[in-house]
C-alpha positions as CSV (number, residue, x, y, z in Angstrom):
1,M,9.8,16.5,-12.5
2,P,7.0,14.2,-11.2
3,K,5.1,15.2,-8.1
4,G,4.7,12.0,-7.0
5,V,4.7,8.3,-7.1
6,L,2.3,5.5,-7.0
7,L,4.1,2.4,-5.2
8,V,2.4,-1.0,-6.0
9,E,3.6,-4.5,-4.4
10,S,2.3,-7.4,-6.3
11,R,2.9,-11.2,-6.7
12,P,2.5,-13.8,-9.5
13,S,-0.4,-16.3,-8.2
14,S,2.1,-19.1,-8.0
15,P,5.9,-19.2,-8.5
16,D,5.2,-21.1,-11.7
17,R,3.8,-18.4,-13.2
18,L,6.2,-15.9,-12.7
19,D,7.4,-15.5,-16.5
20,E,3.4,-15.0,-17.2
21,F,2.9,-12.7,-14.8
22,N,6.1,-10.5,-15.9
23,K,5.0,-10.8,-19.4
24,W,1.5,-9.4,-18.5
25,Y,3.0,-6.8,-16.4
26,E,5.5,-5.6,-18.8
27,E,3.4,-5.7,-22.0
28,V,-0.5,-4.8,-20.7
29,H,-0.7,-3.2,-17.5
30,I,2.2,-1.1,-17.2
31,P,1.1,0.5,-20.7
32,E,-2.4,0.6,-19.8
33,V,-1.9,2.6,-16.7
34,L,0.9,4.6,-18.4
35,A,-2.1,5.6,-21.0
36,L,-4.2,7.7,-18.0
37,E,-3.7,11.0,-17.3
38,G,-0.8,12.0,-15.0
39,F,1.3,8.8,-15.2
40,V,4.4,9.4,-16.9
41,S,7.0,6.3,-16.3
42,A,7.3,3.1,-14.4
43,R,9.9,0.7,-13.5
44,R,9.9,-2.5,-11.6
45,L,12.0,-3.8,-8.9
46,R,12.3,-7.5,-7.6
47,P,14.1,-8.7,-4.2
48,L,17.3,-10.0,-4.5
49,D,16.6,-12.8,-2.7
50,G,13.3,-13.7,-4.8
51,D,11.4,-13.5,-1.2
52,G,8.8,-10.6,-1.3
53,P,6.6,-8.8,-3.6
54,I,7.8,-7.3,-7.1
55,V,7.7,-3.5,-6.6
56,T,6.3,-1.1,-9.3
57,I,7.1,2.6,-9.1
58,Y,5.0,4.9,-11.3
59,D,6.2,8.4,-11.8
60,V,3.0,10.7,-11.4
61,D,3.3,14.2,-12.9
62,G,0.2,16.2,-12.0
63,E,-0.8,19.4,-9.7
64,D,-3.4,17.3,-8.3
65,L,-2.4,13.8,-7.1
66,G,-6.0,13.1,-5.9
67,A,-7.3,13.5,-9.3
68,V,-4.8,11.0,-10.5
69,A,-5.8,8.8,-8.1
70,S,-9.3,9.0,-8.4
71,G,-8.6,8.8,-12.5
72,L,-6.9,5.5,-12.0
73,S,-9.7,3.9,-9.4
74,S,-12.2,4.9,-12.0
75,A,-10.4,3.0,-14.7
76,A,-10.1,0.1,-12.6
77,R,-13.9,0.3,-12.0
78,N,-14.9,0.9,-15.6
79,G,-13.1,-2.1,-17.1
80,A,-10.0,0.2,-18.7
81,F,-7.6,-2.3,-17.6
82,T,-7.1,-6.2,-18.7
83,W,-6.4,-8.2,-15.7
84,S,-4.6,-11.3,-15.5
85,D,-5.3,-14.5,-13.3
86,S,-1.4,-14.7,-13.1
87,M,-1.3,-11.9,-10.5
88,Q,-2.5,-12.7,-7.1
89,M,-5.6,-11.1,-5.6
90,D,-5.8,-12.7,-2.1
91,P,-4.4,-10.5,-0.7
92,P,-4.5,-7.8,-3.7
93,P,-1.5,-5.7,-4.5
94,A,-0.6,-3.1,-1.8
95,M,-1.0,0.4,-3.5
96,R,0.2,4.2,-2.3
97,F,0.0,7.3,-3.7
98,L,3.0,9.3,-2.3
99,E,3.8,13.0,-2.9
100,E,7.0,14.8,-3.2
101,T,8.1,16.3,-0.1
102,P,9.0,20.3,-0.5
103,E,12.5,21.0,-1.0
104,R,15.1,22.3,1.9
């Protein structure tokens, strides 16, 4: 069972590039992230009314979520990801690592 999640909110750079953005995200970006230590699966969700960001939830399995987060940051800095201008970067995607709470 995953120890936490990475929650990412992102948008296409323009509405007319949505298909290109989705194709890049599904076929390029998600596989690159899942190749990193600790990332085990991903799913994407879109708002029903089409208003708002697309949310990607990456399941993370690792004893040290801080190390997984550092690995992601390092990969981004070191060119491990293929970026697309079909993703809006101003403002940039919002990202949050969340850890599971203890069971009751």
